[in-house]
Backbone bond lengths (Angstrom), bond angles and torsions (degrees), N, CA, C in turn:
res aa  C-N    CA-C-N  psi(-1)  N-CA   C-N-CA  omega(-1)  CA-C   N-CA-C  phi
1 M - - - 1.467 - - 1.530 109.34 -
2 T 1.327 117.46 137.31 1.460 121.21 -175.65 1.523 111.57 -73.20
3 V 1.347 115.59 161.93 1.461 121.13 178.82 1.523 110.42 -59.53
4 H 1.351 116.15 -37.80 1.473 120.62 -179.55 1.524 110.98 -56.15
5 W 1.324 115.76 -47.58 1.464 118.73 -176.34 1.519 112.07 -74.61
6 I 1.333 118.13 -29.05 1.458 120.38 174.43 1.526 110.17 -62.13
7 I 1.354 115.90 -42.90 1.472 120.62 178.35 1.524 110.87 -64.68
8 V 1.347 116.44 -43.61 1.467 120.77 179.74 1.521 110.55 -59.78
9 I 1.337 116.31 -47.66 1.463 120.17 -177.77 1.530 110.65 -65.37
10 F 1.344 117.77 -40.44 1.462 121.46 177.93 1.530 110.27 -60.34
11 T 1.328 116.66 -42.52 1.469 121.07 178.93 1.515 111.36 -61.41
12 I 1.341 115.49 -44.00 1.462 119.89 -179.01 1.525 110.99 -64.06
13 L 1.344 116.89 -41.21 1.459 120.73 178.58 1.528 111.20 -61.54
14 C 1.337 116.47 -39.18 1.467 120.65 178.47 1.524 110.81 -66.06
15 L 1.344 115.60 -43.55 1.463 119.48 -179.38 1.522 111.13 -66.29
16 S 1.326 116.68 -33.63 1.458 120.88 -179.36 1.519 111.31 -65.30
17 A 1.334 117.02 -21.40 1.453 120.93 -178.42 1.527 112.95 -80.07
18 L 1.328 116.68 -9.43 1.466 120.30 -179.88 1.519 110.01 -70.13
19 A 1.302 116.28 155.68 1.460 120.38 178.25 1.520 110.19 -67.53
20 P 1.357 117.68 150.64 1.459 120.90 179.41 1.523 110.63 -54.81
21 G 1.306 117.03 134.78 1.457 122.37 179.30 1.511 113.52 93.32
22 D 1.370 117.02 -19.25 1.464 119.66 179.13 1.517 111.97 -73.54
23 F 1.344 116.41 -28.59 1.457 119.61 -177.35 1.517 110.17 -131.26
24 W 1.323 115.65 123.62 1.467 122.10 176.08 1.518 108.06 -100.62
25 P 1.353 119.35 123.20 1.466 121.39 -176.44 1.523 113.52 -54.67
26 G 1.317 117.38 -30.31 1.458 120.45 -179.20 1.514 113.48 -68.23
27 R 1.349 116.58 -14.82 1.463 119.70 -178.92 1.526 111.94 -65.24
28 Y 1.322 115.74 -25.21 1.470 119.64 175.97 1.526 111.43 -57.98
29 C 1.335 117.43 -27.30 1.461 122.20 -174.89 1.531 112.97 -87.75
30 C 1.326 117.24 -9.19 1.477 120.32 -172.06 1.527 113.01 -58.54
31 N 1.333 117.90 -31.65 1.462 120.07 -177.14 1.520 112.40 -69.83
32 L 1.347 117.81 -8.57 1.464 121.36 178.68 1.519 112.49 -86.89
33 L 1.316 117.23 -6.80 1.463 121.30 -176.03 1.530 111.44 -77.72
34 F 1.332 115.88 140.05 1.459 122.04 177.41 1.527 111.14 -88.73
35 D 1.318 116.32 -41.05 1.460 121.18 -176.06 1.530 109.97 -76.24
36 S 1.326 117.72 123.67 1.468 121.86 -174.83 1.526 111.75 -66.05
37 Q 1.340 117.83 -38.71 1.466 120.79 179.50 1.524 110.40 -62.98
38 C 1.332 115.14 -43.02 1.459 120.34 179.02 1.532 110.54 -65.94
39 R 1.337 116.71 -41.23 1.463 120.97 -178.75 1.532 111.07 -63.93
40 N 1.336 117.18 -41.53 1.464 120.67 179.03 1.526 110.78 -64.11
41 A 1.332 115.59 -41.31 1.470 119.91 178.47 1.523 110.61 -65.32
42 C 1.316 116.65 -37.37 1.466 121.59 -179.98 1.528 110.75 -63.98
43 N 1.319 116.66 -41.10 1.470 120.42 -178.75 1.533 112.62 -68.30
44 R 1.331 116.54 -19.56 1.466 120.42 177.82 1.519 113.00 -98.66
45 A 1.339 116.48 -15.15 1.465 121.02 -171.39 1.524 112.86 -72.14
46 H 1.339 114.96 155.10 1.456 121.81 174.14 1.520 111.30 -116.97
47 S 1.346 116.37 0.12 1.459 120.56 177.15 1.529 109.18 -162.05
48 K 1.318 115.82 162.96 1.459 122.72 179.46 1.526 111.35 -63.49
49 D 1.344 116.46 -31.18 1.467 121.19 -176.40 1.524 112.10 -62.10
50 E 1.335 117.04 -28.51 1.461 120.33 -178.03 1.531 112.79 -71.08
51 L 1.333 117.16 -10.19 1.466 121.16 -179.88 1.524 112.34 -98.87
52 T 1.325 116.99 -3.15 1.457 120.98 -179.11 1.525 110.96 -58.04
53 G 1.310 116.34 126.76 1.461 121.94 179.75 1.519 113.70 89.74
54 L 1.324 117.57 -18.19 1.464 120.83 -179.49 1.524 112.42 -96.62
55 C 1.335 117.16 -36.42 1.462 122.22 -176.07 1.521 110.04 -115.53
56 K 1.329 116.39 128.00 1.465 121.25 -177.45 1.523 109.94 -100.77
57 R 1.329 115.60 126.14 1.460 120.38 -175.72 1.525 111.45 -59.85
58 H 1.333 119.26 -41.20 1.465 120.72 -176.51 1.528 112.08 -71.26
59 H 1.344 118.13 -16.33 1.458 121.13 175.74 1.528 112.36 -94.55
60 E 1.319 116.36 -27.45 1.465 121.88 -174.35 1.531 109.96 -120.21
61 V 1.339 115.15 59.88 1.467 121.07 -174.52 1.524 111.59 -61.15
62 A 1.334 117.45 -48.29 1.465 121.13 -177.46 1.527 111.23 -61.33
63 F 1.331 116.59 -39.79 1.461 120.51 -179.18 1.520 111.20 -64.19
64 F 1.327 116.72 -48.69 1.464 119.45 -176.85 1.528 111.89 -69.89
65 N 1.330 117.66 -30.57 1.466 119.35 173.41 1.529 109.93 -64.15
66 C 1.330 116.13 -41.92 1.461 121.31 177.59 1.531 110.10 -63.59
67 L 1.324 116.41 -42.05 1.464 121.41 -179.42 1.530 110.68 -62.75
68 D 1.321 115.92 -41.35 1.472 120.16 178.09 1.524 110.53 -61.11
69 R 1.346 116.70 -39.47 1.466 120.18 179.14 1.527 111.19 -65.36
70 Q 1.341 116.81 -38.75 1.463 119.27 -179.77 1.523 111.34 -66.86
71 E 1.333 116.97 -34.20 1.456 120.08 177.39 1.526 110.78 -67.75
72 V 1.332 116.08 -38.49 1.463 120.05 176.27 1.525 109.93 -65.85
73 S 1.340 117.26 -36.88 1.462 120.09 -178.91 1.522 110.93 -62.82
74 L 1.337 117.35 -34.23 1.465 119.67 177.09 1.521 110.44 -64.00
75 E 1.331 116.01 -38.45 1.464 120.40 -179.86 1.521 111.61 -68.96
76 C 1.343 116.35 -42.51 1.466 120.29 -176.37 1.524 112.80 -81.24
77 C 1.321 116.72 -40.19 1.459 120.21 -172.36 1.524 113.25 -90.04
78 G 1.340 116.73 -17.54 1.465 120.34 -179.93 1.525 113.53 -55.13
79 P 1.346 118.36 -45.51 1.468 120.03 -177.87 1.526 114.14 -74.95
80 A 1.337 118.70 -1.69 1.469 120.54 -178.18 1.526 110.17 -58.33
81 T 1.336 116.65 135.98 1.463 121.45 -175.07 1.527 113.63 -98.03
82 S 1.333 117.40 -2.69 1.467 120.08 178.97 1.518 109.64 -135.32
83 S 1.343 115.53 153.81 1.462 119.55 179.98 1.530 111.09 -66.82
84 Q 1.358 117.56 -31.23 1.467 120.53 178.30 1.521 111.12 -64.61
85 C 1.337 115.89 -45.85 1.471 119.71 178.82 1.515 110.54 -64.90
86 Q 1.332 116.82 -41.93 1.458 121.89 179.26 1.528 110.63 -56.76
87 A 1.338 116.91 -45.91 1.462 121.58 -177.70 1.519 111.47 -68.60
88 V 1.336 117.17 -45.71 1.465 120.98 -179.88 1.521 110.44 -62.87
89 C 1.332 116.30 -42.95 1.467 121.11 -179.10 1.524 110.92 -62.00
90 K 1.342 117.51 -48.71 1.461 120.89 -178.00 1.525 111.46 -65.95
91 A 1.334 116.91 -34.69 1.462 120.05 179.50 1.522 111.53 -61.91
92 I 1.319 117.36 -33.50 1.466 121.43 -179.49 1.522 111.18 -63.36
93 F 1.341 116.63 -36.24 1.465 120.16 -176.00 1.531 112.79 -88.08
94 L 1.338 117.93 1.16 1.459 119.88 176.37 1.518 111.68 -72.35
95 E 1.334 117.47 -29.87 1.458 121.92 -178.40 1.521 110.03 -110.79
96 A 1.354 115.72 154.29 1.457 120.16 179.68 1.521 112.06 -79.48
97 S 1.330 117.69 -11.27 1.459 121.00 -178.02 1.524 110.82 -79.46
98 L 1.327 115.54 164.90 1.453 121.08 177.54 1.528 109.68 -71.88
99 P 1.346 117.59 157.05 1.471 120.18 178.77 1.525 111.56 -58.43
100 S 1.324 116.13 139.35 1.457 120.63 176.51 1.529 109.32 -77.43
101 R 1.328 115.76 174.27 1.456 119.77 -179.73 1.528 110.96 -61.08
102 S 1.340 117.69 -43.82 1.465 120.27 -179.13 1.527 111.48 -64.11
103 Q 1.336 116.65 -35.79 1.463 119.72 177.67 1.527 111.04 -67.74
104 R 1.340 116.59 -42.14 1.466 119.59 178.90 1.534 110.45 -62.88
105 E 1.329 116.55 -39.43 1.466 120.24 178.09 1.529 110.94 -65.73
106 S 1.339 117.50 -37.16 1.461 121.21 179.29 1.524 111.32 -67.50
107 V 1.336 116.41 -38.46 1.467 120.22 177.28 1.527 109.96 -62.19
108 A 1.341 116.02 -45.39 1.464 120.26 179.50 1.535 111.14 -62.84
109 K 1.330 117.04 -31.27 1.467 121.37 -176.06 1.525 112.01 -81.10
110 Y 1.340 117.72 -41.73 1.455 120.45 -170.46 1.531 115.30 -104.80
111 C 1.334 118.61 -17.06 1.466 120.68 -171.74 1.526 112.18 -112.04
112 D 1.324 115.38 152.25 1.463 119.62 176.82 1.521 110.05 -80.89
113 S 1.318 116.60 175.30 1.465 121.55 -173.58 1.520 112.76 -64.73
114 H 1.352 117.55 -31.60 1.468 120.23 -178.76 1.526 110.87 -64.04
115 V 1.337 116.28 -48.25 1.465 120.66 179.69 1.527 110.09 -66.38
116 A 1.338 116.97 -43.54 1.465 120.97 -179.05 1.523 111.59 -60.87
117 T 1.347 116.54 -40.99 1.472 120.60 179.42 1.517 111.04 -66.40
118 C 1.348 116.81 -40.48 1.460 121.04 179.17 1.529 110.34 -62.05
119 I 1.332 116.99 -45.05 1.467 120.85 178.52 1.519 110.53 -61.89
120 R 1.337 116.15 -44.42 1.465 120.59 -178.20 1.538 110.99 -62.93
121 N 1.321 117.63 -38.53 1.473 121.18 -178.87 1.525 112.02 -66.60
122 Y 1.339 116.72 -35.56 1.459 120.59 -176.36 1.527 113.73 -91.78
123 T 1.303 117.66 -10.38 1.474 119.95 178.85 1.520 110.23 -119.75
124 K 1.313 115.34 26.11 1.466 120.33 -177.98 1.523 110.17 -67.26
125 G 1.321 116.50 129.78 1.464 121.46 -179.37 1.517 112.38 -86.80
126 T 1.335 116.23 -178.29 1.462 122.11 177.96 1.528 109.83 -74.55
127 P 1.343 118.08 124.46 1.468 119.30 -179.80 1.526 111.32 -60.25
128 A 1.321 116.11 133.12 1.468 120.78 178.39 1.521 109.91 -83.86
129 N 1.325 115.40 152.61 1.454 120.77 178.15 1.524 109.94 -82.90
130 D 1.357 116.39 93.07 1.455 122.92 176.30 1.538 111.51 44.18
131 P 1.335 117.94 77.05 1.473 121.56 -177.40 1.526 114.01 -56.04
132 T 1.338 117.33 -28.00 1.472 118.99 -177.19 1.525 112.42 -64.18
133 Q 1.338 116.78 -18.38 1.466 119.69 177.29 1.531 111.30 -66.46
134 S 1.327 116.37 -19.55 1.469 120.72 -178.71 1.526 112.60 -96.26
135 L 1.326 118.22 5.06 1.469 121.22 -179.11 1.532 113.53 -54.86
136 P 1.353 119.28 -38.51 1.469 118.72 178.60 1.527 113.69 -58.15
137 C 1.342 116.98 -23.66 1.470 120.05 179.69 1.532 111.69 -64.33
138 C 1.329 116.81 -27.89 1.464 120.91 -177.85 1.528 111.57 -62.59
139 D 1.329 117.04 -21.31 1.468 120.90 180.00 1.524 112.53 -81.12
140 H 1.350 116.76 -2.73 1.467 120.59 -177.28 1.520 112.37 -90.76
141 T 1.333 117.34 18.14 1.458 120.57 176.72 1.528 109.49 -134.80
142 N 1.334 116.33 148.18 1.456 121.90 177.30 1.523 111.78 -96.21
143 N 1.325 116.11 -2.70 1.457 121.62 178.48 1.530 108.92 -77.75
144 V 1.325 116.46 112.47 1.468 121.02 -174.13 1.527 111.53 -62.38
145 Q 1.345 116.66 -44.01 1.464 120.00 -179.75 1.520 110.91 -64.51
146 C 1.337 116.73 -43.26 1.458 121.64 178.11 1.533 110.03 -60.66
147 Q 1.303 116.06 -44.80 1.463 121.03 -178.10 1.527 111.34 -62.95
148 S 1.317 116.42 -43.40 1.461 120.94 -179.87 1.527 111.56 -66.26
149 T 1.342 115.93 -46.08 1.465 120.31 178.98 1.515 111.04 -63.48
150 C 1.319 116.47 -39.71 1.464 122.23 179.33 1.524 110.37 -57.57
151 R 1.310 117.05 -49.67 1.467 120.70 -178.26 1.521 112.00 -65.21
152 Q 1.333 116.05 -44.22 1.452 119.64 -179.14 1.533 111.05 -65.37
153 T 1.332 116.35 -41.26 1.468 121.28 -178.77 1.525 111.56 -63.34
154 L 1.320 116.53 -46.29 1.460 120.34 -177.62 1.524 112.23 -69.03
155 R 1.311 117.11 -21.83 1.473 120.64 179.35 1.525 112.51 -88.40
156 T 1.345 117.52 -24.51 1.468 119.59 -171.44 1.529 115.11 -112.42
157 L 1.348 118.10 -28.93 1.466 120.30 -177.00 1.522 111.11 -98.55
158 T 1.327 115.47 153.78 1.468 119.76 -176.92 1.527 113.50 -124.21
159 A 1.334 118.10 -10.84 1.472 121.01 -179.08 1.519 110.33 -98.39
160 E 1.328 116.43 135.74 1.471 121.70 -177.73 1.525 111.23 -57.75
161 E 1.347 116.87 -44.48 1.454 120.22 -176.46 1.527 111.19 -63.73
162 E 1.339 116.89 -41.53 1.462 120.16 -179.82 1.528 110.95 -66.84
163 I 1.341 116.08 -40.37 1.462 120.24 178.56 1.525 110.42 -62.45
164 L 1.335 116.15 -45.82 1.466 120.78 179.78 1.515 110.54 -62.66
165 D 1.332 117.37 -41.72 1.453 122.03 -179.62 1.532 111.11 -59.63
166 E 1.323 116.64 -45.10 1.462 121.07 -179.54 1.534 111.35 -67.89
167 L 1.333 116.65 -41.18 1.462 120.31 -178.59 1.527 111.85 -67.23
168 V 1.332 116.25 -40.61 1.460 119.88 179.39 1.528 110.61 -64.81
169 E 1.342 116.48 -39.24 1.462 120.26 -179.41 1.528 111.43 -65.88
170 A 1.341 116.31 -37.53 1.467 119.45 -175.94 1.528 113.29 -91.79
171 C 1.340 116.91 -29.02 1.471 120.05 -171.12 1.519 113.99 -117.06
172 G 1.333 117.94 -6.55 1.460 120.03 -178.50 1.516 111.90 96.14
173 I 1.333 115.83 169.49 1.462 120.76 -177.53 1.531 110.24 -68.29
174 P 1.356 118.16 153.10 1.467 120.72 -179.39 1.522 112.15 -55.91
175 N 1.312 115.36 133.29 1.460 122.15 -179.47 1.521 108.04 -140.32
176 L 1.335 116.65 119.35 1.466 120.40 -175.91 1.517 112.75 -66.68
177 A 1.332 117.69 -14.27 1.458 119.94 177.36 1.534 111.53 -85.60
178 D 1.316 116.97 -8.48 1.460 122.49 -179.11 1.531 109.41 -89.69
179 P 1.333 118.90 124.06 1.474 122.01 -179.63 1.534 112.97 -56.11
180 L 1.338 116.88 -32.87 1.464 120.11 179.30 1.520 110.91 -61.03
181 W 1.360 116.31 -51.24 1.460 120.01 -178.11 1.530 111.40 -71.68
182 Q 1.318 117.07 -32.08 1.472 119.64 174.76 1.524 110.06 -58.17
183 C 1.331 115.67 -42.78 1.460 120.77 -179.58 1.525 110.78 -63.90
184 F 1.333 117.02 -44.97 1.464 119.71 179.88 1.528 111.33 -62.35
185 L 1.325 117.09 -39.48 1.464 120.35 179.72 1.526 111.14 -66.43
186 R 1.341 116.70 -38.58 1.470 119.29 176.68 1.522 110.54 -65.01
187 K 1.322 116.77 -41.26 1.458 120.46 179.42 1.531 111.23 -63.51
188 S 1.354 116.12 -41.43 1.465 119.21 -179.37 1.515 111.43 -65.47
189 S 1.330 117.21 -33.18 1.469 119.78 179.33 1.522 111.00 -75.94
190 D 1.336 117.25 -24.79 1.464 120.54 179.29 1.514 112.58 -73.41
191 V 1.354 117.23 -21.38 1.463 119.72 -176.10 1.519 111.54 -111.68
192 R 1.330 117.72 29.97 1.456 120.08 177.30 1.516 110.17 -61.71
193 P 1.346 118.20 138.91 1.452 120.33 179.78 1.520 111.62 -64.98
194 Q 1.320 115.55 149.00 1.451 121.14 179.70 1.519 110.69 -78.53
195 D 1.298 117.63 141.23 1.456 123.24 178.65 1.521 108.14 -101.48
196 N 1.352 115.57 106.25 1.461 120.18 -175.70 1.513 113.28 -70.26
197 S 1.331 116.44 -14.64 1.465 118.66 -178.45 1.521 111.59 -81.55
198 G 1.308 116.83 -8.40 1.459 119.56 179.96 1.505 113.34 90.93
199 G 1.354 117.36 -1.54 1.450 120.22 179.89 1.513 111.44 -83.53
200 T 1.348 115.50 -175.27 1.465 119.95 -177.28 1.516 112.10 -123.76
201 I 1.348 116.79 12.70 1.457 118.67 -172.94 1.521 112.27 -64.69
202 E 1.355 118.83 -32.17 1.454 121.80 -179.27 1.524 112.33 -86.33
203 T 1.333 116.56 -7.65 1.462 118.88 -176.53 1.518 110.63 -116.36
204 A 1.325 114.97 34.58 1.462 119.89 -177.29 1.518 112.57 -69.67
205 G 1.338 116.88 -18.01 1.459 120.08 177.11 1.510 113.10 88.07
206 I 1.313 115.74 -174.45 1.454 122.26 -174.91 1.525 109.95 -92.78
207 D 1.324 116.35 133.48 1.456 121.27 175.14 1.518 107.37 -100.04
208 G 1.351 116.49 91.23 1.448 121.56 -173.94 1.512 113.23 -61.92
209 A 1.338 118.29 -37.32 1.466 121.09 -177.69 1.527 110.35 -65.16
210 K 1.334 116.76 -44.74 1.464 119.89 179.29 1.521 110.86 -71.38
211 L 1.317 116.63 -31.10 1.456 119.96 178.34 1.530 110.85 -61.74
212 L 1.337 116.28 -36.91 1.464 119.67 177.28 1.526 111.15 -65.60
213 C 1.342 116.97 -29.84 1.470 120.06 177.85 1.528 111.36 -63.78
214 C 1.327 116.98 -25.36 1.468 120.38 -177.63 1.521 111.47 -59.54
215 T 1.333 117.00 -26.31 1.468 119.80 -179.46 1.526 111.67 -68.82
216 K 1.325 118.08 -14.44 1.467 121.55 -179.89 1.529 112.16 -87.59
217 S 1.333 116.60 -2.58 1.459 120.30 -178.76 1.525 111.02 -67.79
218 K 1.330 116.11 141.14 1.464 121.51 -179.43 1.527 112.43 -95.70
219 T 1.339 117.94 -16.54 1.464 121.02 -179.39 1.520 109.44 -116.68
220 S 1.329 115.95 143.84 1.464 120.07 -178.14 1.521 111.46 -65.98
221 T 1.338 117.93 -32.80 1.466 120.71 179.72 1.523 110.57 -62.91
222 C 1.328 116.86 -49.61 1.464 120.22 -178.85 1.525 111.33 -68.68
223 K 1.328 117.25 -33.39 1.464 119.46 177.73 1.523 110.33 -63.60
224 N 1.350 116.67 -45.90 1.462 120.44 179.13 1.525 111.66 -64.34
225 L 1.346 116.17 -43.63 1.467 119.86 179.29 1.524 111.01 -64.19
226 C 1.328 116.71 -38.62 1.464 121.88 179.77 1.526 110.72 -63.10
227 V 1.336 115.90 -46.92 1.468 119.93 179.63 1.516 110.88 -61.75
228 K 1.341 116.72 -42.98 1.464 120.18 178.98 1.526 110.89 -64.03
229 T 1.334 115.88 -41.90 1.463 120.76 -174.66 1.525 112.31 -65.67
230 Y 1.327 117.70 -38.70 1.461 120.31 -173.63 1.526 114.18 -106.30
231 S 1.335 117.20 11.11 1.456 117.84 178.17 1.522 113.76 -124.76
232 R 1.332 117.94 -6.44 1.468 118.90 178.51 1.520 108.58 -157.01
233 G 1.340 119.10 -158.54 1.462 122.97 -176.52 1.509 112.83 -52.40
234 W 1.326 116.13 90.27 1.458 121.21 -170.44 1.524 113.79 -67.54
235 T 1.352 118.38 -19.22 1.464 119.28 -178.74 1.518 111.83 -66.05
236 N 1.331 117.80 -18.28 1.462 120.62 -179.43 1.526 112.43 -78.86
237 S 1.326 118.01 -22.03 1.468 119.35 -173.80 1.522 114.16 -130.91
238 W 1.344 118.59 -8.45 1.461 119.56 -173.36 1.519 111.57 -61.68
239 N 1.338 118.68 -44.35 1.463 120.83 -177.51 1.526 111.29 -61.18
240 R 1.336 116.42 -43.13 1.460 118.97 -179.69 1.531 110.37 -68.85
241 F 1.339 117.21 -39.86 1.463 120.71 178.45 1.531 110.48 -60.85
242 H 1.330 116.73 -45.34 1.468 120.50 -179.59 1.525 110.55 -65.75
243 R 1.325 116.87 -40.17 1.468 120.71 -176.42 1.522 112.11 -69.93
244 E 1.335 117.77 -41.93 1.453 121.04 -172.42 1.528 113.95 -94.43
245 C 1.343 117.47 -20.33 1.473 119.02 -171.54 1.526 114.42 -119.56
246 A 1.341 117.91 -25.70 1.464 119.96 -174.11 1.525 112.36 -62.72
247 Y 1.343 117.80 -30.90 1.467 120.42 -178.53 1.521 111.50 -120.03
248 H 1.328 116.36 18.03 1.463 120.21 179.70 1.534 108.74 -69.76
249 P 1.341 118.53 128.66 1.477 120.25 -176.06 1.526 113.99 -61.94
250 M 1.339 118.00 -23.02 1.461 120.04 -179.35 1.530 112.90 -88.76
251 E 1.339 117.23 -7.15 1.460 120.42 -173.32 1.528 113.24 -107.01
252 A 1.333 116.80 32.15 1.468 120.59 -179.85 1.529 111.29 -63.02
253 D 1.335 117.54 -43.55 1.471 120.64 -179.08 1.525 111.17 -63.63
254 L 1.324 116.61 -41.74 1.465 121.19 178.87 1.521 110.87 -60.99
255 N 1.326 116.77 -48.66 1.463 120.25 -176.43 1.526 112.32 -70.76
256 L 1.341 117.53 -32.93 1.459 119.77 175.71 1.530 110.13 -64.99
257 C 1.330 116.71 -40.70 1.464 120.99 178.00 1.524 110.67 -62.00
258 L 1.342 116.80 -43.88 1.469 120.69 -179.99 1.528 110.74 -63.95
259 Q 1.336 117.22 -36.99 1.463 120.70 177.24 1.521 111.11 -65.54
260 E 1.342 116.34 -40.07 1.465 120.23 179.49 1.528 110.68 -62.62
261 V 1.328 116.23 -37.62 1.466 120.09 178.91 1.523 110.36 -70.91
262 E 1.342 115.45 -43.44 1.468 120.45 -177.28 1.528 111.25 -66.39
263 E 1.331 115.81 -46.77 1.467 121.27 -179.39 1.530 109.29 -138.27
264 P 1.314 118.12 86.30 1.470 121.01 -177.99 1.530 110.89 -61.12
265 C 1.318 115.86 144.19 1.462 120.03 176.73 1.534 110.10 -65.38
266 K 1.335 115.93 142.66 1.467 120.41 178.37 1.527 109.10 -138.16
267 M 1.315 115.20 158.32 1.464 120.82 -177.64 1.523 110.78 -79.23
268 G 1.328 115.33 139.47 1.461 120.60 173.09 1.511 114.47 79.51
269 C 1.334 115.08 158.88 1.454 121.27 179.01 1.524 108.52 -152.83
270 E 1.322 116.97 138.47 1.465 120.45 179.28 1.524 109.67 -157.86
271 G 1.303 116.51 165.78 1.458 122.13 176.82 1.510 115.12 83.10
272 L 1.351 117.96 8.03 1.463 120.26 -179.76 1.526 109.82 -86.71
273 Q 1.320 117.02 140.62 1.461 121.35 179.83 1.525 111.64 -104.38
274 Y 1.332 117.20 -45.36 1.469 120.08 -178.72 1.533 110.55 -80.62
275 C 1.325 117.01 -48.14 1.476 121.70 178.60 1.526 109.37 -93.50
276 S 1.307 116.49 49.56 1.465 122.06 -171.22 1.532 113.26 -66.70
277 N 1.326 118.21 -18.30 1.470 120.34 179.24 1.527 111.91 -63.42
278 Y 1.337 116.50 -18.34 1.459 119.61 -177.87 1.532 112.23 -91.72
279 N 1.306 117.67 -2.19 1.468 120.68 177.08 1.533 110.83 -68.86
280 N 1.341 115.00 155.54 1.468 122.00 172.74 1.529 112.95 57.47
281 R 1.320 116.36 47.74 1.466 122.02 173.77 1.534 107.79 -124.59
282 P 1.331 117.86 75.56 1.466 121.77 -170.77 1.523 114.98 -69.67
283 T 1.325 118.60 -12.28 1.470 119.37 -176.78 1.529 112.77 -104.60
284 E 1.349 117.54 3.32 1.457 120.53 -178.40 1.530 110.77 -107.77
285 L 1.332 115.08 152.40 1.460 120.96 -179.16 1.518 110.81 -92.44
286 F 1.342 115.51 138.81 1.457 121.91 178.02 1.526 109.31 -135.09
287 R 1.333 116.32 142.52 1.455 119.83 177.72 1.533 110.94 -97.92
288 S 1.327 116.89 -48.97 1.465 120.33 -174.91 1.520 110.39 -110.45
289 C 1.304 116.29 62.41 1.464 121.34 -179.79 1.522 108.18 -98.67
290 S 1.336 116.18 87.26 1.468 120.35 -177.26 1.520 109.50 -154.00
291 I 1.318 115.13 163.25 1.469 119.86 177.76 1.522 110.17 -62.48
292 Q 1.354 116.33 -37.48 1.468 120.29 -179.56 1.532 110.85 -62.82
293 A 1.349 116.64 -43.85 1.465 120.24 179.09 1.524 110.77 -66.60
294 D 1.327 117.01 -35.43 1.459 122.02 178.13 1.529 110.35 -61.82
295 R 1.334 115.43 -45.03 1.472 120.14 178.94 1.530 110.80 -66.72
296 A 1.350 116.19 -37.80 1.467 119.73 179.60 1.520 110.93 -64.05
297 A 1.348 117.30 -38.49 1.463 121.41 178.57 1.527 110.28 -62.98
298 R 1.333 115.90 -42.99 1.473 119.93 178.55 1.537 109.86 -61.46
299 G 1.337 115.35 -43.36 1.462 119.40 -179.39 1.517 113.00 -64.40
300 D 1.349 116.18 -39.09 1.464 119.71 179.55 1.523 111.17 -63.73
301 V 1.331 116.64 -44.50 1.469 119.60 -178.75 1.528 110.55 -65.82
302 Q 1.334 116.67 -35.18 1.469 119.65 176.68 1.524 111.10 -63.31
303 L 1.342 115.94 -38.15 1.465 119.70 176.87 1.524 110.59 -68.47
304 W 1.339 117.54 -41.01 1.453 121.21 179.71 1.534 111.16 -62.75
305 S 1.328 115.60 -34.12 1.465 119.32 -177.59 1.531 112.13 -64.49
306 K 1.340 116.73 -13.86 1.470 120.62 178.06 1.524 111.77 -83.04
307 G 1.372 115.89 -4.41 1.457 118.07 171.40 1.512 116.52 113.47
308 T 1.348 119.05 -0.81 1.463 119.83 -176.15 1.524 111.17 -146.58
309 I 1.338 115.58 136.27 1.461 121.15 170.12 1.519 107.23 -107.27
310 R 1.323 116.47 127.33 1.458 120.83 179.96 1.523 109.33 -112.01
311 L 1.327 115.96 123.33 1.457 122.68 179.63 1.521 109.58 -127.62
312 P 1.346 117.46 149.72 1.463 119.97 179.25 1.524 111.70 -62.50
313 L 1.347 116.20 143.56 1.462 124.22 175.47 1.522 113.57 61.72
314 M 1.346 117.26 18.80 1.458 120.10 179.24 1.516 109.64 -135.17
315 D 1.341 116.63 154.60 1.456 120.48 172.47 1.522 109.30 -67.53
316 D 1.322 116.31 154.76 1.463 120.49 177.00 1.528 109.60 -59.53
317 I 1.356 115.95 139.09 1.457 121.34 -178.42 1.529 108.94 -104.47
318 P 1.351 119.13 115.26 1.470 121.32 178.42 1.523 110.80 -73.14
319 V 1.327 117.50 135.88 1.464 121.84 179.62 1.520 110.01 -134.68
320 K 1.328 115.29 161.68 1.456 121.44 173.57 1.514 108.97 -91.05
321 G 1.301 116.82 136.63 1.454 121.38 -177.14 1.509 112.80 -76.66
322 G 1.350 115.85 -175.61 1.456 121.76 -174.98 1.515 113.51 -58.12
323 S 1.339 118.01 -42.04 1.455 120.90 -177.17 1.518 111.29 -67.76
324 Q 1.359 117.18 -30.56 1.461 120.79 -179.70 1.519 111.84 -86.16
325 A 1.334 117.00 -14.38 1.465 120.61 -177.61 1.523 111.07 -109.34
326 G 1.310 116.13 38.21 1.450 120.47 175.23 1.515 113.38 73.10
327 H 1.346 118.50 28.14 1.467 123.64 177.23 1.526 112.86 61.91
328 N 1.293 118.03 14.81 1.460 120.40 176.08 1.521 108.36 -103.37
329 P 1.345 118.51 108.40 1.456 120.76 -174.80 1.517 113.30 -63.98
330 L 1.333 117.56 -17.02 1.465 118.96 179.19 1.523 112.09 -90.11
331 L 1.341 116.55 -10.82 1.461 120.30 -179.77 1.538 108.39 -93.27
332 V 1.313 115.41 93.23 1.459 120.53 -178.11 1.515 107.68 -102.21
333 V 1.316 117.28 120.58 1.461 122.03 -174.44 1.520 109.42 -112.41
334 L 1.338 116.74 129.08 1.472 121.32 177.49 1.513 109.92 -66.44
335 N 1.341 115.87 139.60 1.450 119.67 174.92 1.512 110.86 -70.87
């Protein structure tokens, strides 16, 4: 078990020793809050009910996802009959990612079948499409440990996230230059689900450039979602990936990489009507230099002139419109 998890489990054991009511499990999630008023209330709260009206779920997605996990942990970990099982169980629900191999082994060692089944039901991954079909890929590496783990994993595990977790630990992060990962990507594209409607949305194929961006992810949850989104039927995971990772404060490098792939920076800009100040600058780099982006900028400022800027994961920002800001539509002043 890693030092990180030893510290986590030690912390949980210490907190468990507090008198009832002194510690609310949801308090662990308070540091994820953006709104300072909500965060202060969370640090004082003894239950979720005390935050009603102060914290908005659509603004604080990460916090409420964390809170939901802590509530599930009470259900799963409550019946634990030993302090070791209690600590291991609660540690699993601290992160949004699936349990690692060491955590699964600890559950099997310290917990009874009731607790283990509860954890398995709530951390169930996406079923893989017959993993044994990818067994030939294991022969595409000269790393003996990687090869052995690859074969054992594909024969025993059934969830995509668990399989990926084991392969990354034994074989390294996905790399399109590696024959092993090339083989897995080809296999995943061969088993794309059929679209009965006659469309092509599920058969869009693998986006190798964006898949490489997944290696820049700082959290295991976003890394797994990123790999799923850009290597197979993306409609199953794109919404969750966008919701949980697109505005995550730790995933700036990942999202910048995805933007570079989507719209690479290019020299010079011309043909703009609204943002015309950016025309005729041949030595500067621009990402969104297009008529569509020009029109979008005009539309955004028109919306702002109505008095409110709306951004994801943030409270609405009140602004003064063009007439109050000296008739300059680009001069937006906070109230």
